[in-house]
N, C-alpha and C positions, 0 to 999 in steps of 0.2 A: 740378786739384783744386778743390773748392768754396771759397767765400769764408768759410766758418765753420770754426773749429777744433774738432776733437772732443776729448773728455775725455783720451784717451790719445795721440792723434795731434797733428798740427799743420797749419798752413796755410802752405805755401811760396808766398809771393807777393811783392809789391813794396810799398814804403812809399808811401802815398798822397801824401805831401808831396815826397819827393825821388827816388822811383822806385828806390831801392836794393833789391836782393833781401834779403828778411827771412824769418824763421820766426816765426809767431805761434802761441802755445800757452798753455794754462793749466798752471801748474806748482804742484804741491802737492796734498794730499788734503783738508785741513780748511779752511784759509784760503788758497785757491789765488790765485796772482798771474797776471794776464793779461800775459804777457811777449811783447815783440817784440824779437827778437835778430837781429844780423847773421849772415850765413852764412859770413863769412870767418874761418877758424880763426886763433887768436892764439898766438904763442910766449909763454913765461913772462915775458920782458921786456915784451912788448906788453901782456900781461894786467896787469902791475903799473902800467903807464902809463895804461891805459884805465880801470882800476877806480877808482871814486869812491863816496862814500856814496849817490849817486843813480844810479849806473851799475854794475850788477852783472855779474859774469862767470858764465857758465853752462857746464856740461859737456854736450856734445852726444853722447848715446849712440845707437847703432844696434844692433839685434838681428841684422841681416843685410842683404844687398844689396837686398832688396825690401821692407824694413820702413821705416816712417816714423821719422825721427830724433826723439828724445825729449830735451827739456831737463831737466837735473837741477841741484839746488843744489850749490854748491861751498863749503859751510860747513866747520866744524871737523872733521866726520866724513868729509869727502871725502879720498880717498887722495892724498898728495903726488905719487906716481908714477903717477897716472892716465894711461892710454894713449889715452883718448878725446880728440878735439879740444875745445877750449874757445873759446867765442865771447862777445862782449860784447853787452850790451843795446844796442839800436839807438839812435843819436843822429844826427839829421839834421845834415849839414854846414851851416856858416853860409851864409845866403843871400847871393847877389850883391847889392850895393847897387844900387838903381835910383833914378834921379832923372828928373824931368819937365823939368828946365831944362837 
């Protein structure tokens, strides 16, 4: 896939910092956010733990086996019993400490 995300699709690639597999996509129609999300689906308990004011949870919708996954908001209007997988906004793990001495 190309290095740029399309308006409706996404870019399935790796994080340039930690090399984790991520999905990069613009989410929204008016004030779109440039989102980088992990590809690992989360359980409800994991979502509650991972969600912070600076780390959002996204619904990962697919229209079919050959379509590009699409990230959607999980706000108040999102159904509580949604059957789609949910993923967290990507956050690189803490770096290993390095010393020169």
